[in-house]
N, C-alpha and C positions, 0 to 999 in steps of 0.2 A: 633342624627339619623346622621346615615353614609349614604355614596352615594348611596348604594342600596335602602334604606328606602326613600329617598329623590326620588329616580327615579320611585317608585310605587308609592307613593303620586303623584307624577304628571302625572304618566300614569293613575291613576283614576281620576284626575281633569281633564284630556284631555278627559276622555271616558263620564265621566259624566257632566262636564259643556261645556267646549269648542266646542267639536265635536257638541252635539246637538244644541247649541246656532249659530253655524255657519250654519250648515244645516236646521234651521227653519227661517234664516235670510239672505237675498240675500242682504241689502242696502250696507253692507259695502265692495260689489264687486266696487262698483262706487266712481269717484274722488269725484264728488258732488251730495251728495244723498239726498241735501234738497226739492228736487220735489218729493220724495217718503216716505217723512214724512207726516203720516195723519194729515190732520189740517193745513200743511203747517209751514213754520217758520215764525215768528210773530213780533219777538223784536230782539236788536242785541244779548240779553243773549241767546235765542233760535239758533242763528250762532253760537256764541261761544259754547254752549253746543253740538251740531250738528260736530262741527270741533274736537272736544275733544272726541266725542264719535264715530266719523269715526277713528280717530287716535287709541283709544283704541280696536277696533275692527280689525285693522290692525295688533296690536301687538299681538292679541289674536289668530290669524290667523298664524301669523308667530311661536309663541309657539307652536301650535297645529302639524303644518308642521313639527318642530324641534323634537319634541317627538314623532310623527309616523316613522320619519326617524331614530333615535336613537332605536325606539323597534323594528325594522329589524332585521333578523337575518343577521350575518355575511356569504357571500357566501366565500369568499376567502382573503388571501394576495396575492399580484402580486408585480413584479416589472415591472416599464413602458420603455419603449423604444421609440426612434422618429422611424415610418415608413418611409416608399418609399414616401407618401404622403407632409411629412414634420409635421404629426401630431403625436401625443404621444398615445401610446396602450400598453395593457397589452394582454394575453390571453383572458380576458372576457370582454373588453371594448376599443373604442377606443374616447379618448378625443376631443373634438372639442369647440370653445369658448360657454360659458356657463356650461359647464359640471362641477356638483357637483364632488368635489374628497375628498377624506379621505386619507392623508398621513401621515405618520410616519417622523418626524426628530426632531432635538433638538432645544429645548426651551431655545433661550439665557437668558431668563428672570429669568426662573426655573431652568435653568441648569440641566436640564433632559428631557430624548424622550421621545416623547408622540403623541398620534393621534391630527391631526389638520382637522378641516373641512373648505373649501373655495369652491371656483370654479375656473375653466380655462378660461382665456381668451387670446385673439392675440390682438398686439399692432401695426399690420402691419407687421411685421418684425419676431416675434417670440411669442413660446406662454409663458406663464408664469402663476402662481397662486395668486388671489387678495390677497393681505397684507403681501406677502411675498417675499423674494429673493431667495428662495430652488431653484436648479436647477433639471428640471425637468427629465432629462436622468439619470435613475437607481434608482429613486425615489421608495420607499415601499411606495404602497397603499393597501387600502382596499376596498372592495365592499361588499355592501349590498345588501339583493336580493329585 
């Protein structure tokens, strides 16, 4: 199976399993959904199962969000620069704390240039990309619709 076939299979799984499951239940939204289980939780095993299923649902939700993101068409590629308010921006977007960012840089592990997905944060002094030491000024970014 090549990468595109895998993506197609996962998109189908997202549409036929993940999304319907997430749309038809709201219990995964809660930190503690034990009071929302019909009949309640009666034993230590029930509580373990509840905790594990909540974790599984959180992972399914994250997988569905990532697959949705990757399925969105690319609007364009841009170069970001710091603006007069100290934030980074391109023609299509201004980045603030928590902003998702898709950026192009060299991966030291693979020794290749590739796209990465992360988020922008601020440490009280400057903006940075979570999990990276890449400089934001002049960084090549990609925006999806």
